[in-house]
C-alpha positions as MATLAB code, in Angstrom:
seq = 'MLGKSKNASSSEDARTNVNTIIGEGAVFDGNLSAPETIRIDGIINGNCTCEKKLILGTSGQIKGNIYAQDIVISGKVDGDISATGKLELLSTGKLNGNIIAKSLVIDENATFDGRCTMAVSLPEHSSHVSIDDKKEEKNDEKKEEKTSEKPGLP';
ca = [
       0.149    0.044    0.098;
       1.349    3.313   -0.765;
       0.828    6.425    0.742;
       0.315    7.446    4.582;
      -1.833    4.608    6.813;
      -4.770    5.488    9.169;
      -2.190    5.342   11.792;
       0.484    7.559   10.731;
      -1.205   10.651   12.442;
      -1.231    9.235   15.666;
       2.059    7.599   15.721;
       2.885   11.336   14.392;
       1.694   13.045   17.423;
       3.338   10.362   19.837;
       7.030   12.076   18.139;
       5.902   15.160   18.625;
       7.751   16.777   21.595;
       4.442   18.318   24.138;
       5.188   20.943   26.594;
       1.711   21.110   28.421;
      -0.535   18.250   29.204;
      -4.285   18.850   30.298;
      -4.366   15.064   31.370;
      -7.538   12.736   31.109;
     -10.278   13.648   33.809;
      -8.737   16.683   34.329;
     -11.179   19.915   33.930;
      -9.368   23.299   33.522;
     -12.004   26.754   33.585;
     -10.259   29.366   32.236;
      -8.568   30.694   28.912;
      -5.153   28.328   28.036;
      -1.781   29.877   26.490;
       1.112   28.087   25.449;
       3.930   29.105   23.881;
       4.747   25.170   22.871;
       2.913   22.096   22.023;
      -0.442   21.715   23.930;
      -2.100   18.039   24.551;
      -5.215   18.246   26.051;
      -6.956   14.515   27.062;
      -9.946   16.673   29.552;
     -11.750   19.146   29.792;
     -11.061   23.359   28.778;
     -13.843   25.749   29.341;
     -12.410   28.505   27.954;
     -10.416   29.980   24.798;
      -7.039   28.172   23.795;
      -3.918   29.856   22.496;
      -1.157   28.067   21.220;
       2.356   29.391   19.092;
       2.598   25.602   17.833;
       0.606   22.575   17.921;
      -2.231   21.826   19.695;
      -3.235   18.028   19.730;
      -7.048   16.998   21.476;
      -7.166   13.605   22.434;
     -10.541   11.047   21.828;
     -11.306   11.905   25.195;
     -10.789   15.899   25.006;
     -13.033   18.465   25.140;
     -12.808   22.182   24.351;
     -15.594   24.296   25.036;
     -14.585   28.219   23.423;
     -12.360   29.113   20.114;
      -9.329   27.699   19.112;
      -5.891   29.305   17.771;
      -2.623   27.533   16.851;
      -0.531   27.160   14.602;
      -1.151   23.617   14.108;
      -4.403   21.659   15.139;
      -5.252   18.345   15.445;
      -8.611   17.178   16.665;
      -9.666   13.680   17.661;
     -12.300   15.276   20.678;
     -15.035   17.254   21.084;
     -14.916   21.128   20.133;
     -17.695   24.121   20.589;
     -16.431   27.122   19.128;
     -14.470   28.349   16.569;
     -10.917   27.199   15.424;
      -8.684   30.220   13.713;
      -5.365   27.875   12.171;
      -2.176   29.431   10.700;
      -0.766   25.842    9.484;
      -2.983   22.861    9.320;
      -6.051   21.158   10.752;
      -6.972   18.014   11.084;
      -9.870   16.877   12.170;
      -9.587   13.229   12.849;
     -12.819   10.210   12.256;
     -13.337   10.209   16.070;
     -13.076   14.300   16.150;
     -16.533   16.739   16.492;
     -16.506   20.248   15.283;
     -19.687   22.634   16.238;
     -18.176   25.881   15.062;
     -16.560   27.841   12.302;
     -13.263   27.034   10.769;
     -10.190   29.751    9.257;
      -7.104   27.896    7.665;
      -4.680   27.348    5.801;
      -4.760   23.812    5.379;
      -7.783   21.574    6.214;
      -7.711   18.196    6.159;
     -11.172   15.997    7.381;
     -11.292   12.141    7.792;
     -14.306   10.111    6.780;
     -16.288    9.880    9.787;
     -15.304   12.860   11.565;
     -18.849   15.686   12.115;
     -18.218   18.949   11.017;
     -20.824   21.995   11.657;
     -19.796   25.084   10.670;
     -18.765   27.296    8.087;
     -15.125   27.069    6.662;
     -12.790   30.114    5.523;
      -9.421   28.814    3.669;
      -6.830   31.476    4.442;
      -3.111   31.854    3.050;
      -2.764   34.161    6.359;
      -4.984   35.159    8.979;
      -5.270   38.438   10.552;
      -3.862   39.533   13.669;
      -5.211   38.745   17.119;
      -7.811   36.531   15.048;
      -7.743   34.429   18.069;
     -10.325   37.040   20.034;
     -12.729   37.681   16.661;
     -15.301   34.877   15.558;
     -15.834   34.980   12.318;
     -19.547   36.172   12.880;
     -17.831   39.671   14.570;
     -16.153   39.678   11.310;
     -18.894   40.007    9.533;
     -20.714   42.383   11.745;
     -17.869   44.708   11.149;
     -17.493   44.474    7.244;
     -21.663   44.932    7.186;
     -20.931   48.093    9.776;
     -18.496   49.749    7.254;
     -20.547   48.785    4.016;
     -23.716   50.803    5.974;
     -21.130   54.050    6.602;
     -19.919   53.843    3.220;
     -23.160   53.805    1.865;
     -24.353   57.139    4.072;
     -21.865   58.885    3.514;
     -21.722   58.534   -0.183;
     -25.356   60.000    0.173;
     -25.480   64.266   -0.313;
     -27.754   65.704    2.201;
     -27.728   63.536    4.786;
     -26.780   64.293    8.547;
];
């Protein structure tokens, strides 16, 4: 057989140097930020920001937004995801939220409910701004342009 096997991603995760681990059964309430790779097998109730790779194990859950360079999802996410590199939604992964990513891989049997925007580069502070917030900003800008174009309006 040519190409990667189905277990190639999990063996790649095993070789990744993980600096922060939230173990199975652990619950973290609040925003989590780390400069290196994070592995989450517990529950995070808040936003996660990681400068390198974020790995969400099969028992892991995140109820908040995620911002990282590379992201691997095997567990459940309720929130928006921004990846400056690659986002992988593995077969056991469940995502209820929007995606902004440079590269996206969704395995068969994975669950994704939301919108996806493919971007070469993400705007600064995208971890704190959801896709819906950006739409509202664009709509506000359009309204301002229309009112300023009409002569005689105060």
